[in-house]
C-alpha positions, 0 to 999 in steps of 0.5 A: 624297381630298385637296383639289383634284386627286388625287395619283397616283404613277407607278412606273417604271424608268430606261428608261421614265422620259423617255417616262412623264414626257412622257406624264403631263405631257400627260395630267394636266391633261386627266384632272384629277390631279397626277402624281408619278413614282418612278424605281426603281433598275432599268432595265426596269420590266417586270421589277418585282415588287411585293415588290421595289417595296415595298422600293425606294420612294424618299421619297414625296410626302405625301397620295398618293391612288393608286400606279400600277404598270406593268401587267407588275409581278408580285405582290400590289399590297397589298405596295406599298399598305402600303409607300406608305400609299396604294392601289396598282393596275396600270396598262396594260402599255404606257404609251402606253395610259395615256390609255385607262386614264384614259378620255381616249383618242381613240376610239369614244364611249360610244354607238358600235357601233350598226348597221342593215345586216344581214349574210348570210354564205354557206356556199359550195358547201354541197352539197359539205360535210358537215353538221358542216362547215356547222354549224362554218362557220355558227357561226364566221360567227355569232361574227364578227357574221353575222345570217343564214347563206346556203346557197349551192347549185350548178347541177346535181343537186338537193341532197338534204340541203338540208332536213336542213341547214336544220333543223339550222341552225334547231335551232342558232338560226340564221336561214337563207336559200337561194341557189338557182335550183332550185325543188325545193331552194328548196321543201325549204329553205322547208319546213325553215324558211328565211326568204329566197330568193336570187334571183328574176328573170324566169326563176323568178318564176313559183314565187314565188306557190307559195312565198308561199301555202305559206310566207306569211312568205317573202321573196325577193331580186329581181335583174335578168335580166342585170345591166345590165337594170334594166327587167327588175328592175322587171318582177319587182318588179311581179309580186312587188308584185301577189302581195304577196310581201316582197322586197328588190332587188339590182341586182348589184355587178360586179367591177372591169373588168367594169362595177364603176362602172356597177353602183354607178350602178345601185344609185343608179338603183335607189334613185331608182326604188324610194325605199322598197324594201329593197336588198341588195348581194353584196359578194363580187364585189369582195372575192373577185375583187380582189387586195387585202386586204378590210378597206378594200374592206369599209369603202368598200362599207359606207359606200356602203351606209349612205349609199344605204340598202342595209340588207343585204349578202351576203358570203363567206370563200372565198379566203384573203385574205377569210377574215375578211371577215364580222368586217371588215364587222361592224366596218365597219357600226358605223363607217359608221353612226356616221359617217353618223348623227353627221356625223363622219369615220370616223377614230380611231373603230375601231382594230380595222380598222387592221390592216396599219400602225399609226395612229401609230409611237412612237419613243424617238429618237436622243438617248434611245437614246444616253442609254440605252446610256450608262446601262444596266449589265446584260447584258439586251438591249434591242431597239428598231426605229425610223428604219429600223434595229434597235437592240440594246443592253446594258451592254457593247454598242450595235449597230444596222443594217437587216439582222438577220442582220448585226446578229446576227452582230456580236452573236455576236462581241461576246458569246461567252456567248450561248446557244441560248435567248437566240439564239432569243429574239433571233431572234424579237424581230428578226423582229418588229422587221423586220416593224414596220420594213417595214410601219410599225408600232410595236415594243415588246420582249416585246409582240405587234405590233398587227394590229387585231382579229386581234392575238393577245396575246403571252405573255412569254418571261420566267420569273415567278421571274426577279429584276429586272435 
């Protein structure tokens, strides 16, 4: 290590040079290093190999502490280290991630991630499903963050397989709740190891004494006889307290247009009447019954629960737009816990919940693209999406436009040697570019668009053996 700040050499190509210099000039003072940039005689840094870099390094500044290669640079970094006389490492694939690489990115603090809201994930219409299907759904819920698997029963004939299902879930390590007003189904589920009964009101509270005697650790969820009748909830609570049965209260969240605002008020009133009670909220009446992506709804409901002290939620993934609701609430409960406990805004803390649009859209800018078009000399196409247009350029052409079909037609006319493989590749990249322009996302050629926790890393089309451009 040299005296003072460490000296880092960042290796790049011609295309990324302006953006890299801006990034390291801003980052170096914050991260405490001295930055140097080596621009190699190659346009696209993603095509670098360590062997090629080692043979094309320019004269280097003395006393380097580290050489930082583009993340997509292939080969053994020791080749570069030997040539540079300093340790070499790969940086991130995208230079915009350099702040995170150096631990200076805005984002969750070290202690972020705690929560105190329990998630019950419901297997809806469980009686209609096979045991294997229920186990598979339960395992998916567990992987998404669920704490309890709730078996949702249907009105009508008694589900004969409820006991077997509960035993199978318990054997697989699950905590189980039973959602039924049929006392025989509840009896069978409790005998097999279920720990929580959804739900109890004036119509079936008479059975609670038996459940408590036969299964002393059982807990029930108390609900009003009708959603607007909080006095009936209070009467049920009086019975449960007299019997000494553990319980939590659910005043019932109602859908928009059917008393949604009033139902939120009843949660507040229930907390006022029962300041020490455990509360629960079934969020499906909003997430399943509203034409809206569920991520924002889950964050808002999680924030309401966190502030009011609602320490358990019941959620479902029935309708397609709610298919990731459990994972969304798992992330949301961590976000709101931190915001409420630390008295900070729930902003720039949980990038995995920003899915449709990106927090910030990065652009090269008009001048940079024009300069790039003048400097590029090879046939490899570079694609950008910014300011409402697709931009595609190589050493002989620079085209732009907002209609991918029109841009591609002009590209075909300018390049008679364009083969099927390259046409397919360009079509795929154009589709990503149009999606980014439509939604307000950042587009980077050969990289996946970012969809929060749903992002699937993209495998590059490029052959590892391709030489640099």
